C-alpha positions in Angstrom: -37.8 26.8 1.8 -34.3 25.4 1.6 -32.2 26.5 -1.4 -28.9 25.1 -2.5 -26.9 27.3 -4.8 -23.8 26.2 -6.8 -21.8 29.3 -7.9 -18.4 29.9 -9.3 -17.1 32.2 -6.6 -17.6 32.9 -2.9 -19.4 35.9 -1.6 -18.2 38.6 0.8 -20.3 37.0 3.6 -18.3 33.8 3.2 -15.0 35.6 3.1 -15.9 37.3 6.4 -17.0 34.0 8.0 -13.7 32.4 6.9 -11.8 35.5 7.9 -10.2 35.7 4.5 -10.1 38.4 1.8 -11.5 37.9 -1.6 -8.7 38.1 -4.1 -10.8 38.8 -7.2 -13.3 41.5 -8.1 -16.0 39.1 -9.5 -19.3 37.8 -8.2 -20.4 41.0 -6.3 -23.9 40.7 -7.8 -24.3 37.3 -6.2 -23.7 39.0 -2.8 -26.5 41.4 -3.4 -28.9 38.8 -4.6 -28.2 36.3 -1.7 -28.5 39.1 0.9 -31.9 40.0 -0.6 -33.1 36.4 -0.2 -31.6 36.0 3.3 -33.7 38.9 4.5 -36.6 36.5 4.3 -36.2 34.3 7.4 -38.4 31.6 5.9 -35.5 30.9 3.4 -32.5 28.8 4.2 -29.6 29.2 1.7 -26.9 26.7 1.3 -24.2 28.2 -0.9 -21.6 26.0 -2.6 -18.6 27.0 -4.6 -15.3 25.5 -5.9 -12.3 25.9 -3.7 -9.1 25.6 -5.8 -6.6 26.1 -3.0 -7.7 23.3 -0.6 -8.0 19.6 -0.7 -10.5 19.5 2.1 -14.2 20.3 2.2 -14.8 23.6 4.0 -18.1 24.6 5.5 -19.7 27.1 7.9 -23.1 28.2 9.2 -24.6 31.4 10.5 -28.3 32.0 11.0 -30.1 31.0 7.8 -27.0 30.8 5.7 -24.6 27.9 5.2 -21.7 27.4 2.8 -19.7 24.5 1.4 -16.2 25.2 -0.1 -15.8 22.2 -2.4 -12.2 21.2 -3.3 -12.0 21.1 -7.1 -8.9 21.2 -9.2 -9.2 23.8 -12.0 -7.6 21.3 -14.4 -10.2 18.6 -13.8 -11.4 19.0 -17.4 -13.3 15.7 -18.0 -16.1 13.8 -16.2 -13.7 10.9 -15.9 -11.3 13.0 -13.8 -14.1 14.2 -11.6 -15.3 10.7 -11.0 -11.8 9.6 -10.1 -11.6 12.3 -7.3 -13.9 12.9 -4.3 -16.3 15.4 -6.0 -19.1 12.9 -6.6 -19.0 11.7 -2.9 -19.0 15.3 -1.7 -22.0 16.3 -3.9 -24.0 13.3 -2.6 -23.0 14.1 0.9 -24.2 17.7 0.6 -27.5 16.6 -1.0 -28.1 14.0 1.7 -27.3 16.4 4.5 -29.2 19.4 3.2 -32.2 17.9 1.3 -32.9 21.1 -0.6 -36.2 22.0 -2.1 -34.5 23.6 -5.1 -31.0 23.3 -6.5 -29.9 26.4 -8.4 -26.8 26.4 -10.6 -25.4 29.8 -11.6 -23.5 29.6 -14.8 -23.0 26.6 -17.1 -19.5 26.9 -18.4 -17.5 24.7 -16.0 -17.5 21.0 -15.7 -18.5 20.8 -12.1 -21.9 22.1 -12.9 -22.8 19.3 -15.3 -21.3 16.7 -13.0 -23.2 18.1 -9.9 -26.4 18.0 -12.0 -25.6 14.4 -13.0 -25.4 13.5 -9.3 -28.5 15.5 -8.4 -30.5 13.6 -11.1 -29.3 10.3 -9.7 -30.5 11.4 -6.3 -34.0 12.2 -7.6 -33.9 16.0 -8.0 -34.8 16.1 -11.7 -37.7 18.5 -11.4 -36.1 20.7 -8.7 -33.0 21.6 -10.7 -32.8 25.1 -12.2 -29.9 26.6 -14.1 -29.3 30.4 -14.6 -27.7 31.4 -17.9 -24.9 33.9 -17.5 -23.1 33.7 -20.8 -23.0 30.7 -23.1 -19.5 29.6 -24.1 -20.9 27.2 -26.6 -22.3 30.2 -28.5 -19.4 32.5 -27.6 -17.1 30.2 -29.4 -18.4 31.4 -32.8 -17.7 35.0 -31.8 -14.3 34.6 -30.1 -12.1 35.8 -33.0 -14.5 38.3 -34.4 -12.7 41.2 -36.0 -9.3 39.6 -35.7 -7.1 38.7 -38.8 -6.6 35.0 -39.2 -2.8 35.3 -38.8 -3.3 36.8 -35.4 -5.3 33.8 -34.3 -2.5 31.5 -35.4 0.3 33.4 -33.6 1.8 32.0 -30.3 4.2 33.4 -27.8 6.6 31.0 -26.1 4.7 31.1 -22.8 1.5 30.3 -24.7 3.1 27.3 -26.4 4.3 26.0 -23.0 0.9 26.7 -21.3 -1.3 25.7 -24.3 -3.1 28.9 -23.9 -2.8 30.7 -27.2 -5.7 32.4 -28.9 -6.6 29.3 -30.9 -6.2 27.1 -27.7 -8.5 29.3 -25.8 -11.1 29.3 -28.5 -11.0 25.5 -28.6 -11.4 25.5 -24.8 -14.7 27.3 -25.3 -15.8 24.5 -27.6 -14.7 21.9 -25.1 -16.5 23.6 -22.2 -19.5 24.3 -24.4 -20.2 20.6 -24.6 -20.5 20.3 -20.8 -22.5 23.5 -20.8 -25.0 22.1 -23.3 -25.2 18.8 -21.3 -26.0 20.9 -18.2 -28.8 22.8 -19.9 -30.4 19.8 -21.4 -30.3 18.0 -18.0 -31.9 21.0 -16.3 -35.7 20.8 -16.2 -35.8 24.6 -15.5 -33.7 27.4 -16.9 -33.6 31.1 -15.8 -32.6 33.8 -18.3 -33.1 37.5 -18.8 -32.9 38.4 -22.5 -34.5 37.4 -25.8 -31.1 36.2 -26.8 -30.6 33.7 -24.0 -34.3 32.6 -24.4 -33.6 31.8 -28.0 -30.4 29.9 -27.2 -32.1 28.0 -24.4 -34.9 27.0 -26.8 -32.6 25.5 -29.3 -30.2 23.9 -26.9 -32.8 22.5 -24.4 -36.2 22.7 -25.9 -37.8 20.5 -23.3 -36.8 22.7 -20.4 -39.0 25.3 -18.8 -37.8 28.9 -19.2 -38.3 31.5 -16.6 -37.5 35.2 -16.9 -35.7 37.0 -14.0 -33.5 40.1 -14.2 -30.3 40.3 -12.3 -29.2 42.5 -9.4 -26.0 44.5 -9.6 -23.2 45.1 -7.0 -24.4 47.0 -3.9 -22.3 50.1 -4.3 -24.2 51.0 -7.5 -27.4 51.5 -5.5 -26.2 54.3 -3.3 -27.8 57.0 -5.3 -24.7 58.3 -7.0 -25.4 59.9 -10.4 -23.2 61.0 -13.3 -23.0 64.7 -14.0 -21.6 66.1 -17.2 -20.2 69.2 -15.5 -18.0 66.9 -13.2 -16.8 64.4 -15.8 -13.5 64.3 -17.6 -14.4 65.5 -21.1 -13.6 63.0 -23.9 -12.7 60.2 -21.4 -14.0 56.8 -22.4 -14.4 54.0 -19.8 -14.2 50.3 -20.7 -14.7 47.7 -18.0 -12.3 45.0 -19.3 -10.4 44.0 -22.3 -8.3 40.9 -21.5 -9.4 38.7 -24.4 -10.7 39.3 -27.9 -14.4 38.9 -27.2 -14.2 42.2 -25.2 -13.5 44.1 -28.5 -10.6 46.4 -27.5 -9.1 46.1 -31.0 -12.3 47.6 -32.4 -12.2 50.5 -29.9 -8.6 51.3 -31.1 -9.9 51.6 -34.7 -12.7 53.9 -33.5 -10.4 56.1 -31.5 -8.1 56.4 -34.4 -11.0 58.1 -36.3 -11.6 60.5 -33.4 -8.2 61.6 -32.2 -7.7 64.4 -34.7 -10.9 66.1 -33.8 -10.5 65.3 -30.1 -6.7 65.4 -29.3 -7.5 65.1 -25.5 -9.4 61.8 -26.0 -8.5 59.2 -23.3 -9.5 55.6 -22.9 -9.4 54.0 -19.5 -9.6 50.3 -19.3 -10.3 48.1 -16.3 -7.9 45.2 -15.8 -4.2 44.6 -16.1 -2.0 46.0 -18.9 -2.2 43.3 -21.6 0.3 44.9 -24.0 3.3 45.0 -21.8 4.6 41.5 -22.6 6.9 40.1 -25.4 7.2 37.0 -27.5 8.6 35.1 -24.6 6.4 36.0 -21.7 3.5 37.9 -23.3 0.3 36.9 -24.9 -0.3 37.3 -28.6 -3.5 39.3 -28.3 -1.8 41.8 -26.1 1.1 42.1 -28.6 -1.5 42.7 -31.4 -3.1 45.5 -29.3 0.3 47.0 -28.8 1.0 46.9 -32.6 -2.4 48.5 -33.3 -1.7 51.3 -30.8 1.7 51.9 -32.5 0.2 51.8 -36.0 -2.3 54.5 -35.1 0.1 56.4 -32.7 -2.3 56.0 -29.8 0.0 54.7 -27.1 -0.7 57.7 -24.9 -4.4 57.6 -25.3 -5.0 54.2 -23.6 -4.5 53.5 -19.9 -5.1 50.2 -18.0 -6.4 50.8 -14.5 -5.6 47.4 -13.0 -8.2 45.2 -11.4 -10.9 47.5 -10.0 -13.0 47.0 -6.9 -16.7 47.9 -7.3 -16.1 51.2 -5.7 -13.2 52.0 -8.0 -15.2 51.0 -11.0 -18.0 53.2 -9.9 -15.6 56.1 -9.6 -14.1 55.5 -13.1 -17.6 55.5 -14.6 -18.7 58.7 -12.9 -15.6 60.6 -14.0 -15.9 59.4 -17.6 -17.7 61.1 -20.5 -19.0 57.9 -22.0 -19.0 54.1 -21.2 -18.4 51.9 -24.2 -19.3 48.2 -24.3 -17.6 47.0 -27.5 -17.9 43.2 -27.1 -18.4 40.8 -30.0 -21.0 38.9 -27.9 -22.6 39.4 -24.5 -25.8 38.3 -22.8 -26.6 41.2 -20.6 -23.3 42.6 -19.3 -23.5 43.8 -15.7 -20.9 46.5 -16.6 -23.4 48.1 -18.9 -26.1 47.8 -16.3 -23.9 49.5 -13.7 -23.1 52.4 -16.1 -26.7 52.9 -16.9 -27.8 52.8 -13.3 -25.4 55.6 -12.6 -26.7 57.6 -15.5 -23.5 57.4 -17.5 -23.9 57.9 -21.3 -23.5 54.6 -23.0 -22.5 53.3 -26.4 -22.6 49.5 -27.0 -22.3 46.9 -29.7 -25.7 45.5 -30.7 -24.9 41.9 -29.9 -26.5 39.1 -27.8 -29.0 40.5 -25.3 -27.8 44.1 -25.2 -30.7 45.5 -27.1 -33.0 44.3 -24.2 -31.0 46.5 -21.8 -30.6 49.7 -23.8 -33.0 51.3 -26.4 -31.1 52.7 -29.3 -31.2 56.5 -29.6 -33.5 57.0 -26.7 -31.2 55.7 -23.9 -27.8 55.5 -25.6 -26.5 54.2 -28.9 -26.1 50.7 -30.3 -24.0 49.8 -33.4 -23.0 46.7 -35.3 -19.9 45.1 -33.6 -17.7 45.2 -36.7 -18.6 48.8 -37.6 -15.8 50.9 -36.0 -17.0 54.0 -38.0 -20.4 53.8 -36.4 -18.9 53.3 -32.9 -16.8 56.4 -33.5 -19.8 58.3 -34.9 -21.9 57.7 -31.7 -19.0 58.4 -29.4 -18.6 61.7 -31.2 -22.3 62.5 -30.9 -22.1 61.8 -27.2 -19.2 64.2 -26.8 -20.8 67.0 -28.8 -24.5 66.8 -28.2 -24.4 67.7 -24.6 -28.1 68.3 -23.8 -29.2 65.2 -25.8 -26.5 63.2 -24.1 -27.8 64.2 -20.7 -31.4 63.3 -21.8 -30.4 59.9 -23.1 -28.3 59.1 -20.1 -31.2 59.9 -17.7 -33.6 57.7 -19.8 -31.1 54.9 -19.6 -30.8 55.4 -15.8 -34.6 55.1 -15.4 -34.6 51.9 -17.5 -31.8 50.4 -15.4 -33.6 51.2 -12.2 -36.5 49.0 -13.4 -34.3 46.3 -14.8 -32.1 46.0 -11.8 -34.7 46.5 -9.0 -33.3 44.4 -6.2 -36.5 43.9 -4.3 -38.5 43.0 -7.5 -35.9 40.7 -8.8 -35.6 38.8 -5.5 -39.4 38.5 -5.3 -39.5 37.2 -8.9 -36.8 34.6 -8.1 -38.6 33.4 -5.0 -41.8 33.1 -7.1 -39.9 31.0 -9.6 -38.6 28.7 -6.8 -42.2 28.2 -5.6 -43.3 27.3 -9.1 -40.5 24.8 -9.4 -41.5 23.3 -6.1 -45.0 22.9 -7.4 -43.7 21.8 -10.9 -45.1 25.0 -12.4 -45.9 25.6 -16.0 -43.8 27.3 -18.6 -43.6 31.1 -18.2 
């Protein structure tokens, strides 16, 4: 079986073949999934991804793996602009050369997905297209500014004005990209999801498409058997995977920590990603400035630390040394960061949004709370700190759940089964 994947980022295998080093910390789960499939020598995988730094089509091949690095400008924001460039010709050339049995698109939020699907339809691949839902920016748009005062959304720094990247601009961009996302889903005869939330969204966006269920694999380092131990963790330390934009909910965490700091003066919040509150009204971003103002308001400047961009290994280390992992987002499908924390057996507190309730059972495996309820978030963090034996029990139950959800062998087998069904024009699952 020959598979063609269109993904947003390259994998480590590609970086090694190109003798380059990946500059970001994203897409590690794609590496694990692709390697699981490539272990089956009956599968040929052709991996395509956008290359923003080159104007030439890159390609390489080794064993049953091939890649195409497709030159795409990040600012090609309309179909017209894609049609004016060479993308259409490149997509057709790849399809003509490879003749895949199944074309699998990972993620829907970028224009090149909907345009590649358009070309694939023209080339006769209608029933052999499948799209995996990651997040859904068309739905995320409604949750982008949750918990933020209106005046914060209207503020702009000088650099945001020049770059047209203020909070309101970014929210509008979700709406813009969401149109292409919905076009891509409607055009896909087959959709893969993993939560009740994305199944519901897929039904109302693309009711004619077949929906298949398949859980996702996580980054490889989280499968090495490492497990959280209460005795070895830093007491009262909270880990958060990222917080660079409002959907990730850092502003709500600050409110919760303000409720806890008197009882737990040693409380510390460690956040993955760059320091967002170090800028100013000339070079900064307005969300980061708002975060800085909140920290000053509650006198919490010393309680929050940004860890910089973390590799998978460093993220694992941060989780293992923390007392609790908090996922405070205003919307998520099934965040891999939560899955990684659960797989390590780290105690978890998460907002009950999107598909999170499919990952973690409230009270048995951790705690869920309404996104906008900082009091409840604080209450469950407090319970995690104080109820040590119950915390250990819940964390272990969460770990066992995650082992099932993120079973690499099972998920790869399920995906291959879906591919076979698509090849045979299988029925709805």
